[in-house]
C-alpha positions in Angstrom: 10.6 2.6 -4.6 8.1 -0.2 -5.8 9.3 -3.2 -7.7 8.6 -3.1 -11.3 7.3 -6.7 -11.2 3.7 -8.0 -12.0 1.5 -10.0 -9.7 -1.3 -12.0 -11.4 -4.2 -12.9 -9.1 -6.5 -15.7 -10.4 -9.9 -16.4 -9.2 -9.7 -20.1 -9.7 -13.4 -21.0 -9.6 -14.2 -18.1 -12.1 -11.2 -19.2 -14.3 -12.2 -22.9 -14.6 -15.7 -22.1 -15.5 -14.8 -19.7 -18.4 -11.8 -21.8 -19.4 -13.9 -24.5 -21.2 -15.5 -21.6 -23.4 -12.1 -20.2 -24.3 -10.0 -23.2 -25.3 -11.1 -26.6 -26.9 -12.0 -29.3 -24.6 -8.9 -31.4 -25.3 -6.8 -28.5 -24.0 -8.3 -28.4 -20.6 -9.3 -32.0 -19.9 -6.5 -32.7 -17.3 -4.7 -31.0 -14.5 -1.5 -30.5 -16.7 -3.4 -29.0 -19.6 -5.1 -26.6 -17.2 -1.8 -25.7 -15.6 -0.5 -25.1 -19.2 -3.3 -22.6 -19.8 -2.6 -20.8 -16.5 1.1 -20.4 -17.7 -0.1 -19.2 -21.1 -2.5 -16.6 -19.4 0.2 -15.2 -17.3 2.8 -15.2 -20.2 0.4 -13.4 -22.4 -0.2 -10.7 -19.6 3.4 -10.2 -19.2 4.4 -9.8 -22.8 1.5 -7.4 -23.3 2.9 -5.2 -20.3 6.6 -5.7 -20.7 7.4 -6.9 -24.3 10.6 -8.4 -25.4 11.3 -11.9 -26.7 9.7 -13.8 -24.1 12.7 -16.0 -23.2 12.9 -14.5 -19.8 9.2 -13.4 -19.0 9.3 -14.9 -15.6 11.9 -12.5 -14.5 9.1 -9.9 -14.6 6.6 -12.0 -12.7 6.5 -11.6 -9.0 4.0 -14.4 -8.4 0.8 -16.1 -9.6 -1.7 -16.4 -7.0 -4.4 -19.1 -7.6 -7.5 -18.7 -5.4 -9.9 -21.6 -4.9 -11.4 -23.6 -2.1 -10.8 -27.2 -0.8 -13.6 -29.5 -1.9 -16.5 -30.2 0.3 -15.6 -33.4 2.5 -18.8 -33.9 4.1 -21.5 -36.5 3.5 -25.5 -36.2 2.6 -28.2 -38.3 1.6 -29.5 -37.4 -1.8 -33.2 -36.6 -1.7 -33.9 -37.9 -5.3 -31.8 -40.9 -5.7 -32.1 -41.8 -2.0 -28.5 -42.8 -2.0 -25.7 -41.5 0.6 -23.0 -39.3 -1.1 -19.5 -38.8 0.0 -18.5 -35.5 -1.5 -14.8 -36.0 -0.9 -14.8 -39.2 -3.2 -16.7 -37.5 -5.9 -15.1 -37.0 -9.4 -15.3 -33.3 -9.1 -13.3 -33.5 -5.6 -10.7 -35.8 -7.0 -10.2 -33.7 -10.0 -9.8 -30.5 -7.9 -7.2 -32.1 -5.7 -5.5 -33.3 -8.7 -5.3 -29.8 -10.1 -4.1 -28.4 -6.9 -1.2 -30.8 -6.7 -0.2 -29.9 -10.4 -0.4 -26.2 -9.6 1.8 -26.5 -6.5 4.4 -27.8 -9.0 4.5 -24.6 -11.1 7.2 -22.3 -10.8 6.3 -18.8 -9.1 2.6 -19.9 -8.3 1.2 -20.0 -4.9 -2.2 -21.6 -4.0 -4.4 -19.6 -1.8 -7.3 -22.1 -0.5 -10.5 -21.2 1.3 -13.0 -23.9 2.2 -16.6 -24.8 1.4 -19.1 -25.1 4.0 -22.6 -26.4 4.1 -24.7 -23.3 4.2 -28.2 -24.8 3.8 -30.0 -28.0 2.9 -30.9 -29.5 -0.5 -32.7 -26.9 -2.8 -34.1 -27.0 -6.1 -32.3 -25.6 -9.1 -33.2 -21.9 -9.7 -34.3 -22.7 -13.3 -37.1 -24.8 -12.1 -38.1 -22.6 -9.2 -40.8 -20.6 -11.2 -42.3 -23.7 -12.5 -42.4 -25.4 -9.1 -44.2 -22.3 -7.4 -47.0 -22.8 -10.3 -47.8 -26.2 -9.0 -49.1 -24.6 -6.0 -52.0 -23.3 -7.9 -52.3 -26.3 -10.0 -52.7 -28.5 -6.9 -55.4 -26.2 -5.3 -58.4 -28.4 -6.4 -57.1 -31.1 -3.9 -58.4 -28.9 -1.0 -61.7 -30.5 -1.6 -60.2 -33.8 -0.4 -59.2 -32.0 2.7 -62.7 -31.1 3.6 -64.0 -34.8 2.9 -61.4 -36.3 5.1 -62.4 -34.0 8.1 -65.9 -35.1 7.7 -65.2 -38.7 7.1 -65.9 -41.2 10.1 -64.6 -44.3 8.4 -61.1 -44.1 7.4 -61.7 -47.0 5.0 -64.4 -45.3 3.2 -63.6 -44.1 -0.3 -63.7 -40.4 -1.1 -64.6 -38.6 -4.4 -63.2 -35.4 -6.0 -65.3 -33.5 -8.6 -62.8 -31.9 -11.2 -63.2 -30.1 -14.4 -61.3 -31.2 -17.4 -59.0 -28.2 -16.9 -58.3 -28.7 -13.3 -57.6 -32.4 -14.2 -55.1 -31.3 -16.9 -53.5 -29.0 -14.3 -53.3 -31.7 -11.6 -51.5 -34.2 -14.3 -49.2 -31.3 -15.2 -48.1 -30.7 -11.7 -47.7 -34.6 -11.2 -45.5 -34.9 -14.2 -43.4 -31.9 -13.3 -42.3 -33.5 -10.1 -41.9 -36.8 -11.4 -39.6 -35.3 -14.0 -37.1 -33.9 -11.4 -33.6 -35.6 -11.9 -30.8 -36.0 -9.2 -29.1 -33.0 -11.0 -32.1 -30.8 -10.6 -31.4 -30.4 -6.9 -28.1 -29.4 -5.1 -26.8 -29.1 -1.6 -26.4 -25.6 -0.4 -22.5 -25.3 -0.3 -20.9 -22.0 -0.1 -17.2 -21.1 -0.7 -15.6 -19.3 2.3 -12.5 -17.1 2.5 -11.6 -16.8 -1.3 -12.7 -13.2 -1.7 -11.0 -12.2 1.6 -7.6 -13.7 0.7 -7.8 -11.9 -2.6 -8.5 -8.5 -1.0 -5.8 -9.2 1.6 -3.1 -10.1 -0.9 -3.9 -6.9 -3.0 -3.7 -4.8 0.1 -0.4 -6.6 1.2 1.2 -6.3 -2.4 0.3 -2.6 -2.5 1.3 -1.5 1.0 4.4 -3.3 0.9 5.3 -2.1 -2.7 6.3 -5.5 -3.8 4.9 -5.0 -7.4 4.0 -2.2 -9.7 1.2 -3.9 -11.6 -1.5 -6.3 -10.4 -3.6 -8.2 -12.8 -6.8 -9.7 -11.4 -8.6 -12.6 -13.3 -12.1 -12.3 -12.0 -15.8 -11.8 -13.1 -17.3 -9.8 -10.4 -17.1 -6.5 -8.6 -16.2 -7.9 -5.1 -12.7 -6.6 -5.8 -13.5 -2.9 -6.2 -12.6 -1.7 -2.4 -9.2 -3.3 -2.7 -8.7 -1.9 -6.3 -9.5 1.6 -5.0 -6.7 1.2 -2.2 -4.3 -0.2 -4.9 -4.6 2.7 -7.4 -4.6 5.3 -4.6 -1.0 4.0 -3.5 0.0 4.3 -7.2 -0.5 0.7 -8.3 -1.3 -0.1 -11.8 -4.6 -2.4 -11.6 -5.6 -4.4 -14.5 -8.7 -6.7 -14.7 -9.0 -9.6 -17.0 -12.5 -11.0 -17.1 -11.7 -13.6 -19.6 -13.9 -11.9 -22.3 -16.9 -11.8 -20.0 -19.0 -8.6 -20.2 -18.4 -6.3 -17.4 -20.5 -3.2 -16.1 -19.3 0.0 -17.5 -19.1 1.5 -13.9 -16.2 -0.9 -13.2 -13.9 1.0 -15.6 -13.9 3.8 -13.1 -11.8 1.5 -10.7 -9.3 -0.2 -13.0 -6.5 1.0 -15.1 -6.9 -1.2 -18.1 -9.1 -4.2 -19.3 -7.2 -7.0 -21.2 -7.3 -10.7 -21.7 -4.6 -13.3 -21.3 -6.5 -15.9 -23.4 -7.6 -15.6 -27.1 -11.2 -14.3 -27.7 -13.8 -16.8 -28.1 -15.0 -17.5 -31.6 -18.5 -16.3 -31.0 -19.5 -14.3 -28.4 -22.0 -11.4 -28.9 -21.9 -10.0 -25.3 -18.4 -8.4 -25.2 -17.3 -4.9 -25.0 -15.9 -3.1 -28.1 -12.5 -4.1 -29.3 -11.0 -0.8 -27.9 -11.8 -1.7 -24.5 -10.2 -5.3 -24.5 -6.5 -5.9 -25.6 -6.0 -8.9 -27.7 -4.0 -11.6 -25.8 -0.4 -11.9 -27.0 0.8 -15.4 -28.5 3.7 -17.3 -26.9 
């Protein structure tokens, strides 16, 4: 016979990204405040599922699993600022480590930490890629210089390039684009490893060992579907909390309910109908 307790699994990276859109900045600006938001989310889910006064809500909670990755601790040289970077000393890494220390103090909360690997070198932001590719055509008139340089016998001899007004404007546009690139427009190719795997393993373990009756997954993608199928086949209730982010209709086939543990953002036009999303309880 399975336990009637609830396990809440939180994709930490997704949670932290969505949190700033769901609560005021002053409520998620410190590790303590973020931990308080985690407690509120869990409280709301338990109250929605179990009801009661809320005084003993943690008796219904098996455990909260918070999944994230240890910050990247490598070094690199920034191609724009031309400065060395020690990622372990960055503000982001320090903030994340402080959050992990705070979460370790929370009752019934377990950290599941993967790691971040360097997957590829520096790359331009995707939002600038299309514009960058256009400069290839804008720079085409410079091919005339290549022909002159091949024919030149004296490297000190000046060369000339005949351009139309339109070609000159295109060259200037390409030059201005590359000169406008800022340090935040490029990023080192870092990739999180092991987080999705840990979520899947815990779902399978909780299910097969019958440690809980309900799993609440706070996540925003469909990577969990195979594990959700296993859980539901074994009689587990599987609830998805996408933190009010829109989800594909085909995901409803693989979950038992869709509900949120935090209040709905004031303005969001890309959400399912109210009937598909349960309003959060209030502590």
